[in-house]
C-alpha positions in Angstrom: 102.8 82.3 110.7 105.1 79.4 111.4 103.4 76.3 112.8 104.5 74.8 116.1 105.3 71.5 114.3 107.7 73.3 112.0 109.4 74.9 115.0 109.5 71.8 117.3 110.5 69.4 114.6 113.6 71.3 113.6 114.3 74.4 115.7 117.9 74.9 114.5 116.8 74.8 110.8 114.1 77.5 111.6 116.7 79.6 113.4 119.1 79.4 110.4 116.3 80.4 108.1 115.4 83.4 110.2 119.0 84.5 110.3 119.1 84.3 106.5 116.2 86.9 106.6 118.3 88.9 109.1 115.6 88.5 111.8 117.2 89.8 115.0 116.9 87.6 118.0 116.0 84.4 116.2 117.3 82.1 118.9 115.6 84.0 121.7 112.3 84.1 119.8 112.3 80.3 119.1 113.3 79.6 122.7 110.4 81.6 124.0 108.0 79.9 121.6 109.1 76.5 122.9 109.0 77.6 126.5 105.5 79.0 126.2 104.3 76.0 124.3 105.7 73.7 127.1 103.8 75.8 129.7 100.6 75.5 127.6 101.0 71.7 127.3 101.7 71.4 131.0 98.5 73.2 131.8 96.6 71.0 129.4 97.9 67.9 131.1 97.0 69.2 134.5 93.5 70.0 133.2 93.1 66.6 131.6 94.3 64.9 134.8 91.9 66.9 136.9 89.0 66.2 134.6 89.8 62.4 134.6 89.8 62.6 138.5 86.5 64.4 138.5 84.9 61.7 136.2 86.2 59.0 138.5 84.9 60.7 141.7 81.5 61.3 140.0 81.1 57.5 139.7 82.2 57.0 143.3 79.6 59.6 144.5 76.8 57.6 142.9 78.1 54.4 144.5 78.4 56.1 147.9 74.7 57.2 147.8 73.6 53.7 146.7 75.5 52.3 149.7 74.1 55.0 152.1 77.5 56.6 152.7 76.3 60.2 152.8 79.4 61.5 154.6 81.7 60.0 152.0 79.5 61.3 149.2 79.6 64.9 150.7 83.4 64.7 151.0 83.7 63.6 147.4 81.5 66.5 146.3 83.8 68.9 148.1 86.7 67.3 146.3 85.0 67.8 142.9 84.4 71.4 143.8 88.1 72.0 144.4 88.9 70.2 141.1 86.4 72.4 139.2 88.2 75.5 140.5 91.6 74.0 139.5 90.3 73.2 136.0 89.1 76.8 135.6 92.5 78.1 136.7 94.3 75.7 134.3 92.0 76.9 131.5 92.8 80.5 132.3 96.5 79.8 132.3 96.2 77.9 129.0 94.3 80.8 127.4 97.0 83.2 128.6 99.7 81.0 127.2 98.0 80.6 123.9 97.5 84.3 123.5 101.2 84.9 124.4 102.2 82.2 121.9 100.0 83.6 119.1 101.2 87.2 119.7 104.9 86.0 119.6 104.4 83.8 116.5 102.8 86.8 114.6 106.1 88.7 115.0 108.3 86.0 113.5 108.7 86.1 109.7 108.5 83.2 107.3 111.5 81.1 106.7 113.0 81.3 103.2 113.5 78.3 101.0 117.0 76.9 100.5 117.4 78.4 97.0 117.0 81.9 98.4 120.4 83.5 98.2 122.2 85.0 101.2 122.3 88.8 101.3 121.2 91.9 103.1 120.0 94.2 100.4 118.8 94.7 96.8 122.4 94.6 95.6 122.6 90.9 96.7 119.6 89.8 94.6 120.4 87.3 91.8 119.6 88.1 88.2 118.2 84.9 86.9 117.0 86.1 83.5 117.1 89.1 81.2 116.0 90.0 77.7 118.7 92.7 77.3 121.9 90.9 77.6 123.7 87.9 79.2 123.4 87.4 82.9 125.7 84.6 84.1 124.2 82.1 86.4 124.5 83.4 90.0 125.3 87.0 89.1 124.0 89.6 91.5 122.5 92.9 90.8 125.6 94.5 92.3 128.0 92.9 89.8 125.9 92.2 86.7 127.0 94.4 83.8 124.1 93.9 81.4 122.4 97.2 82.2 120.7 98.7 79.1 121.6 102.2 78.3 120.6 104.3 75.3 123.0 107.2 74.5 120.2 109.1 72.8 118.7 111.7 75.2 115.3 110.8 76.4 112.8 112.8 78.4 111.7 111.3 81.7 108.0 110.4 82.0 107.0 113.4 84.2 108.2 115.7 81.4 106.5 113.6 78.7 103.3 113.6 80.8 103.4 117.4 80.9 104.3 117.7 77.2 101.4 115.6 76.0 99.0 116.5 78.8 98.7 113.0 80.1 99.2 113.3 83.9 98.9 116.3 86.2 100.9 115.9 89.3 100.2 119.4 90.6 96.5 118.9 90.5 96.9 115.7 92.5 98.7 117.7 95.2 95.9 120.3 95.2 93.2 117.7 95.6 94.9 115.2 97.9 98.7 115.7 98.3 101.9 114.4 96.7 101.7 110.9 95.4 98.1 111.1 94.1 98.4 112.0 90.3 95.5 113.0 88.1 95.4 111.2 84.7 94.0 113.2 81.8 92.8 112.3 78.3 95.0 109.7 76.6 96.8 109.3 79.9 93.6 108.1 81.5 92.8 106.0 78.5 96.3 104.4 78.7 95.6 103.5 82.3 92.2 101.9 81.5 93.7 100.1 78.5 96.5 98.5 80.6 93.9 97.4 83.2 91.7 95.8 80.6 94.7 94.2 78.8 96.1 92.7 82.0 92.6 91.4 83.1 92.0 89.9 79.7 95.4 88.2 79.7 94.7 86.8 83.2 91.3 85.6 82.0 92.9 83.8 79.1 95.3 82.1 81.6 92.4 80.7 83.6 92.2 83.2 86.4 88.7 84.1 87.8 88.2 87.8 88.1 87.2 89.1 91.6 86.1 92.6 92.4 86.8 92.9 96.1 86.4 95.7 98.7 89.4 98.1 98.9 89.0 98.5 102.7 89.5 95.5 105.0 89.2 94.8 108.7 92.1 94.0 111.0 91.5 90.3 110.8 92.2 90.4 107.1 95.4 92.3 107.6 96.6 89.7 110.2 95.5 86.9 107.8 97.9 87.9 105.0 100.7 89.3 107.2 100.3 93.1 106.7 99.5 93.3 110.4 101.3 93.6 112.7 104.3 94.0 110.4 103.3 96.9 108.2 100.6 98.8 110.0 102.7 102.0 109.7 102.6 101.7 105.9 98.8 101.3 105.7 96.1 104.0 105.7 94.0 103.4 108.8 90.3 104.5 109.1 90.4 104.8 112.9 86.7 105.4 113.6 85.7 102.1 111.9 89.0 100.3 112.5 89.4 99.6 108.7 92.4 99.7 106.5 92.8 100.8 102.9 94.4 97.9 101.1 98.0 98.1 100.0 97.3 95.3 97.4 94.4 93.1 96.2 96.3 90.2 97.7 94.8 91.1 101.1 91.0 90.9 100.3 91.3 88.1 97.7 93.4 85.8 99.8 91.1 86.4 102.7 88.2 85.0 100.7 89.6 81.7 101.9 90.0 82.5 105.6 88.5 79.8 107.8 87.6 77.7 104.8 88.2 74.0 104.1 88.7 73.5 100.4 88.5 70.2 98.4 91.8 69.0 96.8 90.0 68.5 93.5 89.2 72.2 93.4 92.9 73.2 93.7 94.7 75.2 92.5 92.3 78.1 92.8 93.3 81.0 90.5 91.9 84.5 91.1 92.8 87.9 89.7 91.6 91.3 90.7 92.0 94.9 89.7 92.0 97.4 92.5 93.4 100.7 93.5 96.1 100.3 96.1 97.1 102.6 98.9 100.4 102.9 100.6 101.7 105.6 102.9 105.3 105.0 101.8 106.5 106.6 105.0 110.1 107.6 104.9 110.4 107.5 101.1 112.1 110.6 99.8 114.6 111.7 97.1 115.0 111.4 93.3 113.8 107.8 93.1 110.2 108.8 94.1 109.7 111.5 91.4 106.7 111.2 89.1 105.1 107.7 89.0 108.1 106.0 90.6 106.5 105.9 94.0 102.8 106.8 94.7 100.4 106.7 97.6 97.6 105.5 95.3 98.0 103.4 92.2 96.3 100.8 90.1 97.4 97.2 90.1 96.2 93.8 88.8 97.0 91.0 91.2 97.0 87.2 90.6 96.4 84.9 93.6 96.6 81.2 93.9 95.6 78.7 96.6 97.3 75.3 96.0 98.5 72.1 97.5 102.1 71.9 98.9 102.9 69.3 96.2 101.9 71.6 93.3 102.7 75.1 94.6 106.2 75.2 93.0 104.7 74.5 89.6 102.1 77.2 90.3 104.8 79.6 91.1 106.6 78.9 87.8 103.4 79.3 85.9 102.8 82.7 87.5 106.3 83.8 86.7 105.8 82.8 83.0 102.5 84.8 83.0 104.2 88.0 84.1 107.1 87.5 81.7 104.6 87.0 78.8 103.0 90.3 79.7 106.3 92.2 79.6 107.2 90.5 76.3 103.9 91.6 74.7 104.5 95.1 75.9 107.9 95.0 74.3 109.7 96.2 77.4 113.3 95.5 78.4 113.1 93.4 81.6 115.0 91.2 84.0 114.0 88.7 86.7 115.6 88.7 90.1 115.5 86.1 92.8 115.5 88.1 96.0 118.0 87.4 98.8 117.0 86.8 102.4 117.5 90.3 103.5 115.4 91.8 100.7 112.4 89.5 101.0 109.0 90.4 102.5 108.1 89.3 106.0 105.7 86.6 104.7 107.4 85.2 101.6 109.3 81.9 101.5 110.5 82.6 97.9 110.1 85.8 95.8 111.0 86.9 92.3 110.9 90.5 91.3 110.4 91.7 87.7 112.0 95.0 86.7 111.7 97.0 83.5 114.4 99.4 82.3 113.8 103.1 82.1 115.8 104.5 79.2 115.3 108.1 80.4 116.1 107.5 84.0 118.8 104.9 83.3 117.6 102.6 86.0 115.6 99.5 86.6 112.0 99.9 88.0 110.3 97.1 89.9 106.9 96.2 88.4 106.1 92.9 90.0 106.9 90.7 93.0 105.7 87.1 92.6 105.9 85.1 95.8 105.2 81.7 97.3 104.3 81.9 101.0 104.3 78.1 101.7 101.9 77.5 104.6 102.7 80.8 106.4 99.7 82.8 105.3 97.4 79.7 105.3 98.2 79.0 109.0 97.2 82.6 109.9 94.1 82.3 107.7 93.2 78.8 108.8 93.0 78.1 105.0 93.0 74.3 104.6 92.0 71.6 102.2 90.8 68.0 102.4 93.0 65.5 100.7 91.2 63.1 98.3 93.1 59.9 99.3 92.9 59.9 103.1 90.4 62.8 103.8 93.0 64.4 106.0 92.6 68.2 106.4 95.9 70.1 106.0 97.2 73.6 105.3 97.2 75.0 101.8 100.0 77.0 100.1 99.2 80.5 99.0 100.9 82.5 96.2 100.5 85.9 94.7 102.0 88.3 92.2 101.5 91.6 90.5 100.4 91.2 86.9 101.0 94.1 86.8 101.4 97.3 88.8 100.7 100.2 86.4 102.7 103.3 87.5 106.2 102.1 86.5 104.8 100.2 83.5 103.4 103.5 82.3 106.6 105.3 83.0 108.6 102.7 81.0 106.1 102.8 78.1 106.3 106.5 77.8 110.1 106.8 78.2 111.1 103.9 76.1 108.7 104.5 73.2 109.1 108.2 72.7 110.0 109.3 69.1 110.2 112.5 67.2 106.6 112.0 66.2 105.3 111.1 69.7 104.9 108.1 71.9 104.3 104.8 70.1 101.9 102.3 71.7 102.9 98.6 71.5 100.9 96.5 69.1 99.4 94.3 71.8 98.0 97.3 73.6 96.5 99.1 70.6 93.2 97.2 70.6 92.7 98.4 74.2 93.8 102.0 73.7 92.1 102.6 70.4 95.1 104.6 69.2 98.6 103.9 68.0 100.2 107.1 68.9 100.2 109.7 71.7 101.1 113.0 69.9 
């Protein structure tokens, strides 16, 4: 969440940033934060004054007894009793104000960086790079004309999956419901190959592999910002008050909750393969067919904990890592810088990677790679000790998909289909053990 220092140092800048994210009631929210903070500070001052007065009177009581002034000592004792009651009241008022302040701050999103473009929806995102055609600097998705289209008729992945017996969507409905596919034979092997390929590439890039739990407590959800923003999209185990993770970002980043790291150990680079679970409430229509939108899917996540001075460089390295994966898979891709209205609640800067589906004639998002600045770290109390002055300050957190499997599988099947069958990219063949699906 935003820090009070950020808000109090430049409230108008914060309000402008919140408006870029199209956060309704930005001015009122910041006004309330400052008002509650002022109340909290006033209570703190009253408590400090009362405590100082108690300390002074305590010394006087000792002197009264030494001088035989019992009446004065008794009167002073009564005064300290009143002060104790006042201090307890001030502490209660402070606790109430702090709770109100925290509850309010949790509802305010992160402020986007200056380079985040204005806009309200996906059409306003900027295409910053593509391997399928020119994308003039500053072009938006809505006006960019570099879309790849192949005139040759291609089968969509759900038909290819049925033709080659790779994925059974009906069996998934039988066992669990829509959005829970069953992978079979070479379909299952392709999934496993991609997982191993992505993990191996992350290992080469210096990421330490983590195998975290796939259920987390509410504190973990609050730490990374899924709660209270996205509780309706998470599967909740009500009896135990646990949540199925929507991404490995949640458990991996929470490894560093309430931790003070040493600057020499940063950046920390972790990766994790997990199953991910999303309710995807309200998602209907043609864009959710097949693997396009699932309730359970496999994903490899990369997470970094870094210093504010180096986090921008970390973000660039993460983007290059994801781009290298797509190049090795020989997929048509583009990179988007998301506009304020299309960014997540917690991100300060986000880039999406999309691959082109030749059968569906549309772009499919396969990765979001984000810098959260200090927003998550403040919620997590994730800090580091500087080497020079030993000052303890908030870290920056970053994460990205490297990569999410469903739409990668869809693109691989659709873009590599031939009369013989589906050709597996050379970089993936050592992991699949086969060159063709036929």
